[in-house]
C-alpha positions as CSV (number, residue, x, y, z in Angstrom):
1,M,3.5,13.8,75.9
2,K,3.4,17.6,75.7
3,L,5.7,19.4,78.2
4,T,4.2,22.1,80.4
5,P,5.4,25.6,79.7
6,K,7.6,25.4,82.8
7,E,9.2,22.1,81.6
8,K,9.7,23.5,78.1
9,T,11.4,26.6,79.6
10,K,13.8,24.5,81.6
11,E,14.6,22.4,78.5
12,L,15.3,25.4,76.3
13,V,17.5,27.2,78.8
14,K,19.4,24.0,79.5
15,R,20.1,23.5,75.8
16,F,21.5,27.0,75.5
17,L,23.7,26.5,78.5
18,G,25.4,23.7,76.6
19,I,26.3,25.9,73.7
20,K,29.9,27.2,73.4
21,K,30.2,30.9,72.5
22,I,33.2,32.3,70.6
23,N,34.2,35.8,71.5
24,P,36.4,38.2,69.4
25,E,39.6,36.7,70.9
26,S,38.5,33.3,69.6
27,I,38.2,31.9,73.1
28,T,35.3,29.6,73.6
29,R,33.2,29.5,76.7
30,P,29.8,28.2,77.7
31,Y,26.8,30.6,77.6
32,N,26.1,32.0,81.1
33,Y,22.6,31.8,82.5
34,Q,21.4,35.2,81.3
35,E,22.7,34.5,77.8
36,A,20.9,31.2,77.9
37,K,17.7,32.9,78.9
38,Q,18.1,35.4,76.1
39,G,18.7,32.6,73.6
40,A,15.5,30.8,74.8
41,L,13.5,34.0,74.4
42,I,14.8,34.6,70.9
43,C,13.9,31.0,70.0
44,V,10.4,31.3,71.3
45,D,9.9,34.6,69.5
46,E,11.0,33.1,66.2
47,M,8.6,30.1,66.7
48,Q,5.7,32.5,67.4
49,N,6.5,34.5,64.3
50,V,6.5,31.4,62.1
51,L,3.2,30.3,63.5
52,M,1.6,33.7,63.0
53,K,2.8,34.3,59.4
54,G,0.6,33.5,56.5
55,E,-3.1,33.5,56.0
56,D,-3.7,30.2,57.7
57,C,-3.8,31.2,61.4
58,S,-5.8,28.1,62.5
59,F,-7.0,27.3,65.9
60,E,-4.2,24.9,66.3
61,N,-1.6,27.6,65.5
62,A,-3.4,30.0,67.9
63,S,-3.2,27.5,70.7
64,K,0.6,26.9,69.9
65,V,1.2,30.6,70.0
66,M,-0.6,30.9,73.4
67,Y,1.5,27.9,74.7
68,L,4.7,29.7,73.5
69,Q,3.6,32.9,75.2
70,E,3.3,30.9,78.5
71,V,6.8,29.5,77.9
72,K,8.1,33.1,77.3
73,E,6.5,34.2,80.6
74,E,8.2,31.3,82.4
75,V,11.6,32.2,81.0
76,N,11.1,35.8,82.2
77,K,10.3,34.5,85.7
78,L,13.7,32.8,85.9
């Protein structure tokens, strides 16, 4: 079952919240909410770039790019 853009957004941000970040002093800490949102946006941008590269921009890829755009909009609403 395909997740709605809102559900996918929550899943991506939640995954980034679980990542530990190492700062210059070698102290690890979890990503904060804003960092998790930025990570999710970077991830979505990269997925869109992969789908739009190449000569084969099929309808299936176009619909995936549009879906990812909706996910990006949901992340920005958080």
